[in-house]
PDB file with SEQRES, HELIX, SHEET and CRYST1 records, atoms N, CA, C and O in Angstrom:
SEQRES   1 A   79  MET GLU ARG GLN PRO THR PRO GLU ASN GLN CYS TRP THR          
SEQRES   2 A   79  HIS ALA LEU ARG GLN THR ALA ALA TYR TYR GLN GLN GLN          
SEQRES   3 A   79  ASP PRO ILE ARG ALA GLY ILE LEU GLU GLN ARG TYR ARG          
SEQRES   4 A   79  ARG HIS GLN THR GLU GLN GLN VAL LEU ASP THR LEU HIS          
SEQRES   5 A   79  ILE GLY ARG THR THR TYR GLN LYS ALA ASN ALA ASP LEU          
SEQRES   6 A   79  LEU SER THR LEU ALA VAL TYR ALA ALA LYS GLN GLY VAL          
SEQRES   7 A   79  LEU                                                          
HELIX    1 AA1 PRO A    7  GLN A   26  1                                  20    
HELIX    2 AA2 PRO A   28  ILE A   33  1                                   6    
HELIX    3 AA3 LEU A   34  ARG A   39  3                                   6    
HELIX    4 AA4 GLU A   44  LEU A   51  1                                   8    
HELIX    5 AA5 ARG A   55  GLN A   76  1                                  22    
CRYST1    1.000    1.000    1.000  90.00  90.00  90.00 P 1           1          
ATOM      1  N   MET A   1     -23.263   3.973 -27.540  1.00  0.00           N  
ATOM      2  CA  MET A   1     -24.421   3.247 -27.049  1.00  0.00           C  
ATOM      3  C   MET A   1     -24.356   3.184 -25.518  1.00  0.00           C  
ATOM      4  O   MET A   1     -23.370   2.710 -24.954  1.00  0.00           O  
ATOM      5  N   GLU A   2     -25.397   3.658 -24.863  1.00  0.00           N  
ATOM      6  CA  GLU A   2     -25.454   3.640 -23.411  1.00  0.00           C  
ATOM      7  C   GLU A   2     -26.027   2.326 -22.916  1.00  0.00           C  
ATOM      8  O   GLU A   2     -26.941   1.751 -23.508  1.00  0.00           O  
ATOM      9  N   ARG A   3     -25.460   1.877 -21.818  1.00  0.00           N  
ATOM     10  CA  ARG A   3     -26.007   0.686 -21.188  1.00  0.00           C  
ATOM     11  C   ARG A   3     -27.170   1.083 -20.291  1.00  0.00           C  
ATOM     12  O   ARG A   3     -27.137   2.114 -19.619  1.00  0.00           O  
ATOM     13  N   GLN A   4     -28.177   0.259 -20.297  1.00  0.00           N  
ATOM     14  CA  GLN A   4     -29.298   0.481 -19.392  1.00  0.00           C  
ATOM     15  C   GLN A   4     -28.921  -0.088 -18.025  1.00  0.00           C  
ATOM     16  O   GLN A   4     -28.426  -1.212 -17.932  1.00  0.00           O  
ATOM     17  N   PRO A   5     -29.154   0.680 -16.974  1.00  0.00           N  
ATOM     18  CA  PRO A   5     -28.827   0.153 -15.650  1.00  0.00           C  
ATOM     19  C   PRO A   5     -29.726  -1.032 -15.300  1.00  0.00           C  
ATOM     20  O   PRO A   5     -30.940  -0.991 -15.500  1.00  0.00           O  
ATOM     21  N   THR A   6     -29.118  -2.065 -14.785  1.00  0.00           N  
ATOM     22  CA  THR A   6     -29.889  -3.233 -14.370  1.00  0.00           C  
ATOM     23  C   THR A   6     -30.513  -2.958 -13.003  1.00  0.00           C  
ATOM     24  O   THR A   6     -30.030  -2.099 -12.265  1.00  0.00           O  
ATOM     25  N   PRO A   7     -31.561  -3.667 -12.666  1.00  0.00           N  
ATOM     26  CA  PRO A   7     -32.145  -3.495 -11.330  1.00  0.00           C  
ATOM     27  C   PRO A   7     -31.124  -3.757 -10.215  1.00  0.00           C  
ATOM     28  O   PRO A   7     -31.129  -3.080  -9.187  1.00  0.00           O  
ATOM     29  N   GLU A   8     -30.254  -4.741 -10.431  1.00  0.00           N  
ATOM     30  CA  GLU A   8     -29.231  -5.037  -9.422  1.00  0.00           C  
ATOM     31  C   GLU A   8     -28.267  -3.863  -9.257  1.00  0.00           C  
ATOM     32  O   GLU A   8     -27.936  -3.482  -8.134  1.00  0.00           O  
ATOM     33  N   ASN A   9     -27.815  -3.290 -10.376  1.00  0.00           N  
ATOM     34  CA  ASN A   9     -26.920  -2.132 -10.294  1.00  0.00           C  
ATOM     35  C   ASN A   9     -27.600  -0.949  -9.624  1.00  0.00           C  
ATOM     36  O   ASN A   9     -26.967  -0.211  -8.869  1.00  0.00           O  
ATOM     37  N   GLN A  10     -28.879  -0.765  -9.897  1.00  0.00           N  
ATOM     38  CA  GLN A  10     -29.618   0.319  -9.252  1.00  0.00           C  
ATOM     39  C   GLN A  10     -29.702   0.101  -7.744  1.00  0.00           C  
ATOM     40  O   GLN A  10     -29.618   1.056  -6.971  1.00  0.00           O  
ATOM     41  N   CYS A  11     -29.867  -1.143  -7.327  1.00  0.00           N  
ATOM     42  CA  CYS A  11     -29.898  -1.457  -5.896  1.00  0.00           C  
ATOM     43  C   CYS A  11     -28.554  -1.172  -5.241  1.00  0.00           C  
ATOM     44  O   CYS A  11     -28.500  -0.610  -4.147  1.00  0.00           O  
ATOM     45  N   TRP A  12     -27.467  -1.558  -5.910  1.00  0.00           N  
ATOM     46  CA  TRP A  12     -26.131  -1.273  -5.377  1.00  0.00           C  
ATOM     47  C   TRP A  12     -25.882   0.231  -5.308  1.00  0.00           C  
ATOM     48  O   TRP A  12     -25.307   0.727  -4.339  1.00  0.00           O  
ATOM     49  N   THR A  13     -26.309   0.939  -6.322  1.00  0.00           N  
ATOM     50  CA  THR A  13     -26.151   2.393  -6.323  1.00  0.00           C  
ATOM     51  C   THR A  13     -26.896   3.010  -5.148  1.00  0.00           C  
ATOM     52  O   THR A  13     -26.377   3.899  -4.473  1.00  0.00           O  
ATOM     53  N   HIS A  14     -28.095   2.543  -4.910  1.00  0.00           N  
ATOM     54  CA  HIS A  14     -28.884   3.057  -3.787  1.00  0.00           C  
ATOM     55  C   HIS A  14     -28.199   2.730  -2.458  1.00  0.00           C  
ATOM     56  O   HIS A  14     -28.141   3.577  -1.567  1.00  0.00           O  
ATOM     57  N   ALA A  15     -27.685   1.516  -2.325  1.00  0.00           N  
ATOM     58  CA  ALA A  15     -26.988   1.119  -1.098  1.00  0.00           C  
ATOM     59  C   ALA A  15     -25.744   1.978  -0.874  1.00  0.00           C  
ATOM     60  O   ALA A  15     -25.462   2.383   0.254  1.00  0.00           O  
ATOM     61  N   LEU A  16     -25.007   2.251  -1.940  1.00  0.00           N  
ATOM     62  CA  LEU A  16     -23.827   3.118  -1.822  1.00  0.00           C  
ATOM     63  C   LEU A  16     -24.212   4.532  -1.410  1.00  0.00           C  
ATOM     64  O   LEU A  16     -23.541   5.144  -0.579  1.00  0.00           O  
ATOM     65  N   ARG A  17     -25.277   5.044  -1.979  1.00  0.00           N  
ATOM     66  CA  ARG A  17     -25.736   6.394  -1.617  1.00  0.00           C  
ATOM     67  C   ARG A  17     -26.180   6.447  -0.159  1.00  0.00           C  
ATOM     68  O   ARG A  17     -25.900   7.419   0.542  1.00  0.00           O  
ATOM     69  N   GLN A  18     -26.865   5.414   0.293  1.00  0.00           N  
ATOM     70  CA  GLN A  18     -27.285   5.371   1.691  1.00  0.00           C  
ATOM     71  C   GLN A  18     -26.074   5.323   2.622  1.00  0.00           C  
ATOM     72  O   GLN A  18     -26.042   6.006   3.646  1.00  0.00           O  
ATOM     73  N   THR A  19     -25.086   4.517   2.260  1.00  0.00           N  
ATOM     74  CA  THR A  19     -23.871   4.412   3.065  1.00  0.00           C  
ATOM     75  C   THR A  19     -23.153   5.750   3.121  1.00  0.00           C  
ATOM     76  O   THR A  19     -22.735   6.188   4.192  1.00  0.00           O  
ATOM     77  N   ALA A  20     -23.009   6.400   1.976  1.00  0.00           N  
ATOM     78  CA  ALA A  20     -22.339   7.703   1.919  1.00  0.00           C  
ATOM     79  C   ALA A  20     -23.090   8.732   2.754  1.00  0.00           C  
ATOM     80  O   ALA A  20     -22.473   9.493   3.499  1.00  0.00           O  
ATOM     81  N   ALA A  21     -24.398   8.763   2.638  1.00  0.00           N  
ATOM     82  CA  ALA A  21     -25.196   9.732   3.399  1.00  0.00           C  
ATOM     83  C   ALA A  21     -25.076   9.482   4.900  1.00  0.00           C  
ATOM     84  O   ALA A  21     -24.955  10.422   5.687  1.00  0.00           O  
ATOM     85  N   TYR A  22     -25.110   8.224   5.284  1.00  0.00           N  
ATOM     86  CA  TYR A  22     -24.980   7.884   6.703  1.00  0.00           C  
ATOM     87  C   TYR A  22     -23.647   8.383   7.255  1.00  0.00           C  
ATOM     88  O   TYR A  22     -23.607   9.032   8.301  1.00  0.00           O  
ATOM     89  N   TYR A  23     -22.566   8.081   6.554  1.00  0.00           N  
ATOM     90  CA  TYR A  23     -21.255   8.468   7.070  1.00  0.00           C  
ATOM     91  C   TYR A  23     -20.977   9.960   6.927  1.00  0.00           C  
ATOM     92  O   TYR A  23     -20.176  10.501   7.689  1.00  0.00           O  
ATOM     93  N   GLN A  24     -21.603  10.630   5.993  1.00  0.00           N  
ATOM     94  CA  GLN A  24     -21.472  12.089   5.919  1.00  0.00           C  
ATOM     95  C   GLN A  24     -22.000  12.716   7.203  1.00  0.00           C  
ATOM     96  O   GLN A  24     -21.464  13.715   7.680  1.00  0.00           O  
ATOM     97  N   GLN A  25     -23.045  12.129   7.754  1.00  0.00           N  
ATOM     98  CA  GLN A  25     -23.649  12.641   8.987  1.00  0.00           C  
ATOM     99  C   GLN A  25     -22.942  12.134  10.242  1.00  0.00           C  
ATOM    100  O   GLN A  25     -22.851  12.853  11.237  1.00  0.00           O  
ATOM    101  N   GLN A  26     -22.444  10.903  10.199  1.00  0.00           N  
ATOM    102  CA  GLN A  26     -21.989  10.241  11.419  1.00  0.00           C  
ATOM    103  C   GLN A  26     -20.480  10.159  11.613  1.00  0.00           C  
ATOM    104  O   GLN A  26     -20.010  10.165  12.751  1.00  0.00           O  
ATOM    105  N   ASP A  27     -19.709  10.081  10.525  1.00  0.00           N  
ATOM    106  CA  ASP A  27     -18.281   9.797  10.698  1.00  0.00           C  
ATOM    107  C   ASP A  27     -17.466  10.291   9.510  1.00  0.00           C  
ATOM    108  O   ASP A  27     -17.488   9.672   8.446  1.00  0.00           O  
ATOM    109  N   PRO A  28     -16.752  11.388   9.677  1.00  0.00           N  
ATOM    110  CA  PRO A  28     -15.988  11.945   8.556  1.00  0.00           C  
ATOM    111  C   PRO A  28     -14.829  11.057   8.082  1.00  0.00           C  
ATOM    112  O   PRO A  28     -14.449  11.122   6.913  1.00  0.00           O  
ATOM    113  N   ILE A  29     -14.274  10.243   8.958  1.00  0.00           N  
ATOM    114  CA  ILE A  29     -13.184   9.344   8.539  1.00  0.00           C  
ATOM    115  C   ILE A  29     -13.723   8.314   7.548  1.00  0.00           C  
ATOM    116  O   ILE A  29     -13.151   8.119   6.476  1.00  0.00           O  
ATOM    117  N   ARG A  30     -14.803   7.669   7.903  1.00  0.00           N  
ATOM    118  CA  ARG A  30     -15.376   6.658   7.015  1.00  0.00           C  
ATOM    119  C   ARG A  30     -15.917   7.289   5.734  1.00  0.00           C  
ATOM    120  O   ARG A  30     -15.805   6.707   4.655  1.00  0.00           O  
ATOM    121  N   ALA A  31     -16.497   8.467   5.853  1.00  0.00           N  
ATOM    122  CA  ALA A  31     -16.943   9.189   4.649  1.00  0.00           C  
ATOM    123  C   ALA A  31     -15.749   9.501   3.756  1.00  0.00           C  
ATOM    124  O   ALA A  31     -15.840   9.398   2.533  1.00  0.00           O  
ATOM    125  N   GLY A  32     -14.637   9.880   4.363  1.00  0.00           N  
ATOM    126  CA  GLY A  32     -13.426  10.171   3.600  1.00  0.00           C  
ATOM    127  C   GLY A  32     -12.870   8.941   2.906  1.00  0.00           C  
ATOM    128  O   GLY A  32     -12.422   9.015   1.762  1.00  0.00           O  
ATOM    129  N   ILE A  33     -12.898   7.812   3.597  1.00  0.00           N  
ATOM    130  CA  ILE A  33     -12.425   6.568   2.982  1.00  0.00           C  
ATOM    131  C   ILE A  33     -13.294   6.215   1.779  1.00  0.00           C  
ATOM    132  O   ILE A  33     -12.778   5.856   0.721  1.00  0.00           O  
ATOM    133  N   LEU A  34     -14.602   6.315   1.942  1.00  0.00           N  
ATOM    134  CA  LEU A  34     -15.501   6.018   0.826  1.00  0.00           C  
ATOM    135  C   LEU A  34     -15.194   6.912  -0.369  1.00  0.00           C  
ATOM    136  O   LEU A  34     -15.118   6.436  -1.502  1.00  0.00           O  
ATOM    137  N   GLU A  35     -15.021   8.181  -0.120  1.00  0.00           N  
ATOM    138  CA  GLU A  35     -14.741   9.134  -1.201  1.00  0.00           C  
ATOM    139  C   GLU A  35     -13.372   8.889  -1.829  1.00  0.00           C  
ATOM    140  O   GLU A  35     -13.265   8.762  -3.049  1.00  0.00           O  
ATOM    141  N   GLN A  36     -12.339   8.822  -1.016  1.00  0.00           N  
ATOM    142  CA  GLN A  36     -10.969   8.752  -1.532  1.00  0.00           C  
ATOM    143  C   GLN A  36     -10.648   7.391  -2.150  1.00  0.00           C  
ATOM    144  O   GLN A  36     -10.095   7.314  -3.247  1.00  0.00           O  
ATOM    145  N   ARG A  37     -10.996   6.333  -1.444  1.00  0.00           N  
ATOM    146  CA  ARG A  37     -10.597   4.991  -1.886  1.00  0.00           C  
ATOM    147  C   ARG A  37     -11.498   4.455  -2.995  1.00  0.00           C  
ATOM    148  O   ARG A  37     -11.017   3.898  -3.982  1.00  0.00           O  
ATOM    149  N   TYR A  38     -12.790   4.628  -2.827  1.00  0.00           N  
ATOM    150  CA  TYR A  38     -13.720   3.950  -3.733  1.00  0.00           C  
ATOM    151  C   TYR A  38     -14.270   4.834  -4.844  1.00  0.00           C  
ATOM    152  O   TYR A  38     -14.674   4.321  -5.888  1.00  0.00           O  
ATOM    153  N   ARG A  39     -14.294   6.122  -4.650  1.00  0.00           N  
ATOM    154  CA  ARG A  39     -14.763   7.008  -5.729  1.00  0.00           C  
ATOM    155  C   ARG A  39     -13.603   7.613  -6.504  1.00  0.00           C  
ATOM    156  O   ARG A  39     -13.668   7.744  -7.726  1.00  0.00           O  
ATOM    157  N   ARG A  40     -12.547   7.979  -5.799  1.00  0.00           N  
ATOM    158  CA  ARG A  40     -11.385   8.578  -6.474  1.00  0.00           C  
ATOM    159  C   ARG A  40     -10.301   7.557  -6.786  1.00  0.00           C  
ATOM    160  O   ARG A  40      -9.312   7.880  -7.443  1.00  0.00           O  
ATOM    161  N   HIS A  41     -10.481   6.335  -6.322  1.00  0.00           N  
ATOM    162  CA  HIS A  41      -9.573   5.216  -6.614  1.00  0.00           C  
ATOM    163  C   HIS A  41      -8.144   5.484  -6.155  1.00  0.00           C  
ATOM    164  O   HIS A  41      -7.191   5.092  -6.830  1.00  0.00           O  
ATOM    165  N   GLN A  42      -7.991   6.140  -5.025  1.00  0.00           N  
ATOM    166  CA  GLN A  42      -6.661   6.356  -4.471  1.00  0.00           C  
ATOM    167  C   GLN A  42      -6.159   5.061  -3.839  1.00  0.00           C  
ATOM    168  O   GLN A  42      -6.941   4.193  -3.451  1.00  0.00           O  
ATOM    169  N   THR A  43      -4.840   4.957  -3.746  1.00  0.00           N  
ATOM    170  CA  THR A  43      -4.261   3.798  -3.073  1.00  0.00           C  
ATOM    171  C   THR A  43      -4.514   3.915  -1.572  1.00  0.00           C  
ATOM    172  O   THR A  43      -4.858   4.983  -1.065  1.00  0.00           O  
ATOM    173  N   GLU A  44      -4.339   2.814  -0.887  1.00  0.00           N  
ATOM    174  CA  GLU A  44      -4.487   2.836   0.569  1.00  0.00           C  
ATOM    175  C   GLU A  44      -3.550   3.877   1.186  1.00  0.00           C  
ATOM    176  O   GLU A  44      -3.963   4.648   2.052  1.00  0.00           O  
ATOM    177  N   GLN A  45      -2.303   3.900   0.747  1.00  0.00           N  
ATOM    178  CA  GLN A  45      -1.344   4.857   1.302  1.00  0.00           C  
ATOM    179  C   GLN A  45      -1.763   6.302   1.039  1.00  0.00           C  
ATOM    180  O   GLN A  45      -1.598   7.164   1.903  1.00  0.00           O  
ATOM    181  N   GLN A  46      -2.296   6.565  -0.130  1.00  0.00           N  
ATOM    182  CA  GLN A  46      -2.771   7.918  -0.429  1.00  0.00           C  
ATOM    183  C   GLN A  46      -3.919   8.311   0.502  1.00  0.00           C  
ATOM    184  O   GLN A  46      -3.993   9.453   0.955  1.00  0.00           O  
ATOM    185  N   VAL A  47      -4.806   7.366   0.783  1.00  0.00           N  
ATOM    186  CA  VAL A  47      -5.916   7.644   1.697  1.00  0.00           C  
ATOM    187  C   VAL A  47      -5.380   7.937   3.094  1.00  0.00           C  
ATOM    188  O   VAL A  47      -5.827   8.877   3.752  1.00  0.00           O  
ATOM    189  N   LEU A  48      -4.429   7.135   3.541  1.00  0.00           N  
ATOM    190  CA  LEU A  48      -3.830   7.364   4.862  1.00  0.00           C  
ATOM    191  C   LEU A  48      -3.237   8.764   4.946  1.00  0.00           C  
ATOM    192  O   LEU A  48      -3.431   9.476   5.931  1.00  0.00           O  
ATOM    193  N   ASP A  49      -2.520   9.142   3.912  1.00  0.00           N  
ATOM    194  CA  ASP A  49      -1.885  10.462   3.888  1.00  0.00           C  
ATOM    195  C   ASP A  49      -2.916  11.587   3.809  1.00  0.00           C  
ATOM    196  O   ASP A  49      -2.789  12.597   4.502  1.00  0.00           O  
ATOM    197  N   THR A  50      -3.924  11.417   2.974  1.00  0.00           N  
ATOM    198  CA  THR A  50      -4.945  12.452   2.797  1.00  0.00           C  
ATOM    199  C   THR A  50      -5.749  12.674   4.072  1.00  0.00           C  
ATOM    200  O   THR A  50      -6.030  13.812   4.447  1.00  0.00           O  
ATOM    201  N   LEU A  51      -6.117  11.583   4.734  1.00  0.00           N  
ATOM    202  CA  LEU A  51      -6.962  11.677   5.926  1.00  0.00           C  
ATOM    203  C   LEU A  51      -6.154  11.795   7.218  1.00  0.00           C  
ATOM    204  O   LEU A  51      -6.720  12.004   8.292  1.00  0.00           O  
ATOM    205  N   HIS A  52      -4.836  11.662   7.113  1.00  0.00           N  
ATOM    206  CA  HIS A  52      -3.949  11.758   8.282  1.00  0.00           C  
ATOM    207  C   HIS A  52      -4.340  10.733   9.351  1.00  0.00           C  
ATOM    208  O   HIS A  52      -4.524  11.066  10.522  1.00  0.00           O  
ATOM    209  N   ILE A  53      -4.461   9.479   8.912  1.00  0.00           N  
ATOM    210  CA  ILE A  53      -4.797   8.390   9.821  1.00  0.00           C  
ATOM    211  C   ILE A  53      -3.772   7.282   9.665  1.00  0.00           C  
ATOM    212  O   ILE A  53      -3.062   7.217   8.661  1.00  0.00           O  
ATOM    213  N   GLY A  54      -3.697   6.414  10.657  1.00  0.00           N  
ATOM    214  CA  GLY A  54      -2.803   5.271  10.610  1.00  0.00           C  
ATOM    215  C   GLY A  54      -3.459   4.075   9.946  1.00  0.00           C  
ATOM    216  O   GLY A  54      -4.665   4.061   9.699  1.00  0.00           O  
ATOM    217  N   ARG A  55      -2.643   3.079   9.665  1.00  0.00           N  
ATOM    218  CA  ARG A  55      -3.127   1.883   8.971  1.00  0.00           C  
ATOM    219  C   ARG A  55      -4.186   1.133   9.791  1.00  0.00           C  
ATOM    220  O   ARG A  55      -5.182   0.669   9.236  1.00  0.00           O  
ATOM    221  N   THR A  56      -3.977   1.015  11.098  1.00  0.00           N  
ATOM    222  CA  THR A  56      -4.944   0.305  11.938  1.00  0.00           C  
ATOM    223  C   THR A  56      -6.297   1.008  11.927  1.00  0.00           C  
ATOM    224  O   THR A  56      -7.339   0.361  11.818  1.00  0.00           O  
ATOM    225  N   THR A  57      -6.276   2.326  12.038  1.00  0.00           N  
ATOM    226  CA  THR A  57      -7.519   3.106  11.972  1.00  0.00           C  
ATOM    227  C   THR A  57      -8.191   2.903  10.625  1.00  0.00           C  
ATOM    228  O   THR A  57      -9.406   2.717  10.549  1.00  0.00           O  
ATOM    229  N   TYR A  58      -7.397   2.940   9.562  1.00  0.00           N  
ATOM    230  CA  TYR A  58      -7.937   2.734   8.211  1.00  0.00           C  
ATOM    231  C   TYR A  58      -8.592   1.361   8.097  1.00  0.00           C  
ATOM    232  O   TYR A  58      -9.718   1.246   7.614  1.00  0.00           O  
ATOM    233  N   GLN A  59      -7.893   0.326   8.538  1.00  0.00           N  
ATOM    234  CA  GLN A  59      -8.406  -1.032   8.386  1.00  0.00           C  
ATOM    235  C   GLN A  59      -9.712  -1.232   9.148  1.00  0.00           C  
ATOM    236  O   GLN A  59     -10.646  -1.845   8.630  1.00  0.00           O  
ATOM    237  N   LYS A  60      -9.783  -0.720  10.371  1.00  0.00           N  
ATOM    238  CA  LYS A  60     -11.011  -0.834  11.167  1.00  0.00           C  
ATOM    239  C   LYS A  60     -12.140  -0.045  10.515  1.00  0.00           C  
ATOM    240  O   LYS A  60     -13.251  -0.554  10.368  1.00  0.00           O  
ATOM    241  N   ALA A  61     -11.861   1.190  10.126  1.00  0.00           N  
ATOM    242  CA  ALA A  61     -12.886   2.039   9.517  1.00  0.00           C  
ATOM    243  C   ALA A  61     -13.364   1.458   8.189  1.00  0.00           C  
ATOM    244  O   ALA A  61     -14.558   1.495   7.889  1.00  0.00           O  
ATOM    245  N   ASN A  62     -12.449   0.928   7.402  1.00  0.00           N  
ATOM    246  CA  ASN A  62     -12.819   0.341   6.110  1.00  0.00           C  
ATOM    247  C   ASN A  62     -13.699  -0.894   6.310  1.00  0.00           C  
ATOM    248  O   ASN A  62     -14.676  -1.086   5.586  1.00  0.00           O  
ATOM    249  N   ALA A  63     -13.351  -1.730   7.291  1.00  0.00           N  
ATOM    250  CA  ALA A  63     -14.175  -2.908   7.577  1.00  0.00           C  
ATOM    251  C   ALA A  63     -15.581  -2.487   8.012  1.00  0.00           C  
ATOM    252  O   ALA A  63     -16.570  -3.081   7.584  1.00  0.00           O  
ATOM    253  N   ASP A  64     -15.664  -1.466   8.857  1.00  0.00           N  
ATOM    254  CA  ASP A  64     -16.972  -0.954   9.284  1.00  0.00           C  
ATOM    255  C   ASP A  64     -17.764  -0.426   8.093  1.00  0.00           C  
ATOM    256  O   ASP A  64     -18.959  -0.692   7.957  1.00  0.00           O  
ATOM    257  N   LEU A  65     -17.090   0.313   7.247  1.00  0.00           N  
ATOM    258  CA  LEU A  65     -17.721   0.900   6.061  1.00  0.00           C  
ATOM    259  C   LEU A  65     -18.295  -0.192   5.157  1.00  0.00           C  
ATOM    260  O   LEU A  65     -19.433  -0.090   4.698  1.00  0.00           O  
ATOM    261  N   LEU A  66     -17.511  -1.224   4.907  1.00  0.00           N  
ATOM    262  CA  LEU A  66     -17.977  -2.310   4.040  1.00  0.00           C  
ATOM    263  C   LEU A  66     -19.119  -3.095   4.684  1.00  0.00           C  
ATOM    264  O   LEU A  66     -20.018  -3.570   3.990  1.00  0.00           O  
ATOM    265  N   SER A  67     -19.083  -3.232   6.010  1.00  0.00           N  
ATOM    266  CA  SER A  67     -20.184  -3.899   6.715  1.00  0.00           C  
ATOM    267  C   SER A  67     -21.474  -3.097   6.592  1.00  0.00           C  
ATOM    268  O   SER A  67     -22.548  -3.660   6.377  1.00  0.00           O  
ATOM    269  N   THR A  68     -21.359  -1.789   6.729  1.00  0.00           N  
ATOM    270  CA  THR A  68     -22.532  -0.924   6.589  1.00  0.00           C  
ATOM    271  C   THR A  68     -23.092  -1.018   5.177  1.00  0.00           C  
ATOM    272  O   THR A  68     -24.306  -1.109   4.989  1.00  0.00           O  
ATOM    273  N   LEU A  69     -22.214  -0.996   4.192  1.00  0.00           N  
ATOM    274  CA  LEU A  69     -22.655  -1.148   2.802  1.00  0.00           C  
ATOM    275  C   LEU A  69     -23.368  -2.486   2.613  1.00  0.00           C  
ATOM    276  O   LEU A  69     -24.391  -2.553   1.931  1.00  0.00           O  
ATOM    277  N   ALA A  70     -22.837  -3.542   3.210  1.00  0.00           N  
ATOM    278  CA  ALA A  70     -23.457  -4.862   3.091  1.00  0.00           C  
ATOM    279  C   ALA A  70     -24.861  -4.873   3.693  1.00  0.00           C  
ATOM    280  O   ALA A  70     -25.765  -5.499   3.140  1.00  0.00           O  
ATOM    281  N   VAL A  71     -25.049  -4.191   4.811  1.00  0.00           N  
ATOM    282  CA  VAL A  71     -26.376  -4.119   5.431  1.00  0.00           C  
ATOM    283  C   VAL A  71     -27.357  -3.419   4.497  1.00  0.00           C  
ATOM    284  O   VAL A  71     -28.462  -3.912   4.268  1.00  0.00           O  
ATOM    285  N   TYR A  72     -26.953  -2.266   3.956  1.00  0.00           N  
ATOM    286  CA  TYR A  72     -27.834  -1.549   3.032  1.00  0.00           C  
ATOM    287  C   TYR A  72     -28.089  -2.364   1.760  1.00  0.00           C  
ATOM    288  O   TYR A  72     -29.202  -2.356   1.233  1.00  0.00           O  
ATOM    289  N   ALA A  73     -27.078  -3.058   1.273  1.00  0.00           N  
ATOM    290  CA  ALA A  73     -27.256  -3.891   0.078  1.00  0.00           C  
ATOM    291  C   ALA A  73     -28.221  -5.042   0.362  1.00  0.00           C  
ATOM    292  O   ALA A  73     -29.060  -5.376  -0.474  1.00  0.00           O  
ATOM    293  N   ALA A  74     -28.097  -5.641   1.539  1.00  0.00           N  
ATOM    294  CA  ALA A  74     -29.008  -6.724   1.910  1.00  0.00           C  
ATOM    295  C   ALA A  74     -30.448  -6.221   1.990  1.00  0.00           C  
ATOM    296  O   ALA A  74     -31.379  -6.917   1.583  1.00  0.00           O  
ATOM    297  N   LYS A  75     -30.623  -5.016   2.513  1.00  0.00           N  
ATOM    298  CA  LYS A  75     -31.970  -4.433   2.566  1.00  0.00           C  
ATOM    299  C   LYS A  75     -32.537  -4.207   1.166  1.00  0.00           C  
ATOM    300  O   LYS A  75     -33.752  -4.223   0.970  1.00  0.00           O  
ATOM    301  N   GLN A  76     -31.644  -3.998   0.195  1.00  0.00           N  
ATOM    302  CA  GLN A  76     -32.069  -3.821  -1.196  1.00  0.00           C  
ATOM    303  C   GLN A  76     -32.257  -5.162  -1.911  1.00  0.00           C  
ATOM    304  O   GLN A  76     -32.753  -5.211  -3.037  1.00  0.00           O  
ATOM    305  N   GLY A  77     -31.853  -6.252  -1.242  1.00  0.00           N  
ATOM    306  CA  GLY A  77     -32.039  -7.578  -1.810  1.00  0.00           C  
ATOM    307  C   GLY A  77     -30.937  -8.035  -2.743  1.00  0.00           C  
ATOM    308  O   GLY A  77     -31.137  -8.967  -3.523  1.00  0.00           O  
ATOM    309  N   VAL A  78     -29.772  -7.397  -2.679  1.00  0.00           N  
ATOM    310  CA  VAL A  78     -28.687  -7.805  -3.579  1.00  0.00           C  
ATOM    311  C   VAL A  78     -27.621  -8.644  -2.884  1.00  0.00           C  
ATOM    312  O   VAL A  78     -26.645  -9.044  -3.519  1.00  0.00           O  
ATOM    313  N   LEU A  79     -27.788  -8.912  -1.615  1.00  0.00           N  
ATOM    314  CA  LEU A  79     -26.892  -9.832  -0.900  1.00  0.00           C  
ATOM    315  C   LEU A  79     -27.705 -10.915  -0.232  1.00  0.00           C  
ATOM    316  O   LEU A  79     -27.143 -11.793   0.423  1.00  0.00           O  
TER     317      LEU A  79                                                      
END                                                                             
């Protein structure tokens, strides 16, 4: 039995797609974090190793990424 997507889930999906598209164009590090950490469910250390970045860079980029997602989610009315 398939679940029907709720309007809220559809809004979050749209916000995630917008965030991914933005960072694909603007910033490969943040795009990589989105892909590795949140889609492939890698650990923080695995992301650091895969992207060849330090922890401070990761933490700043991840905070920026989540802020961008929050902006797109707010525009969709889910925050």
